[in-house]
C-alpha positions in Angstrom: -16.2 -5.6 -0.4 -15.1 -1.8 0.0 -11.9 -2.1 -1.9 -13.6 -4.0 -4.7 -16.4 -1.3 -4.8 -13.7 1.5 -5.1 -11.8 -0.7 -7.7 -15.1 -1.0 -9.8 -16.2 2.7 -9.3 -12.7 3.7 -10.4 -12.6 1.6 -13.5 -16.3 2.6 -14.6 -15.2 6.3 -14.4 -11.8 5.7 -16.0 -10.0 7.2 -12.7 -6.2 6.2 -12.6 -5.6 4.2 -9.4 -2.5 3.3 -7.7 -2.8 0.5 -5.0 -0.5 0.8 -1.8 0.1 -1.9 0.6 -0.8 -1.9 4.1 1.9 -0.9 6.5 3.1 -3.2 9.1 2.7 -2.1 12.9 5.1 -2.3 15.9 4.3 -3.1 19.4 7.1 -0.9 21.0 5.1 1.8 22.3 1.5 0.2 22.5 0.3 -3.3 21.5 -0.8 -2.9 17.9 -0.5 -6.7 16.6 -3.2 -8.0 18.5 -5.6 -5.9 16.6 -3.4 -5.8 13.5 -1.9 -9.4 13.1 1.1 -9.1 10.7 -0.3 -12.3 9.1 -3.5 -10.8 8.2 -1.7 -7.7 6.9 0.3 -9.8 4.7 -2.5 -11.6 3.4 -4.4 -8.5 2.8 -1.4 -6.9 1.1 -1.1 -10.3 -1.3 -4.8 -9.8 -2.2 -4.4 -6.0 -3.0 -1.4 -7.0 -5.0 -3.2 -9.6 -7.1 -6.2 -7.2 -7.5 -3.6 -4.5 -8.8 -2.3 -7.0 -11.3 -5.7 -8.2 -12.4 -7.1 -4.7 -13.0 -3.9 -3.2 -14.6 -3.1 -0.9 -11.6 0.4 -0.1 -10.3 1.0 -1.6 -6.9 3.3 0.1 -4.3 4.9 -2.1 -1.7 5.5 0.2 1.2 5.4 -2.8 3.4 8.8 -4.0 2.6 10.1 -0.6 2.5 9.4 0.3 6.0 9.4 -3.2 7.7 12.2 -4.3 10.0 12.5 -7.5 8.4 10.5 -9.3 11.1 7.0 -8.2 9.9 7.1 -5.1 12.1 7.2 -1.3 11.4 10.7 0.1 11.8 10.6 1.4 15.4 13.0 4.3 14.4 10.5 5.6 11.9 7.3 5.6 14.3 6.3 7.4 17.4 3.1 5.2 17.9 3.9 2.0 16.2 1.1 2.6 13.6 1.9 5.8 11.6 5.3 6.5 10.0 7.1 9.8 11.0 8.5 12.1 8.4 11.7 9.9 8.0 9.2 7.0 7.3 7.4 9.1 4.4 10.8 9.8 3.1 11.3 6.0 2.3 7.8 5.9 0.9 7.6 8.8 -1.3 9.9 7.7 -4.2 8.1 4.4 -4.5 4.6 6.3 -4.8 5.9 8.8 -7.1 7.3 6.4 -9.4 4.0 4.5 -9.6 1.9 7.8 -9.9 4.0 8.8 -12.8 3.8 5.4 -14.5 -0.1 5.6 -14.1 -0.4 9.1 -15.5 1.9 8.3 -18.3 -0.2 5.6 -19.5 -3.1 6.2 -22.2 -6.2 7.4 -20.2 -8.3 5.3 -22.3 -6.6 2.1 -21.1 -6.8 2.9 -17.4 -7.8 -0.3 -15.6 -7.4 -2.5 -18.7 -3.9 -3.4 -18.9 
């Protein structure tokens, strides 16, 4: 619902969009996976990736960039199991910069219609 509304509003108004994946969580400090199960995050990320492709938007896979390989946010880049630290953002920054540059370099009249 909400994502679709955002995508449609952006497309109608020719607003460039970069879609980013949802980050994994980690139970190291507090139980996070009970309310944010990894399988649901992965399912939502798959849907977001499909939507980005269908709509011609760039997709940024933060999930794999910050995952520990076991579908958890790497413990060394979080202080609460939910949000990345500055070190986590260092891993994410070049990915989103590349996607933003690619999006802005495309023709403005073709936004959302690739």
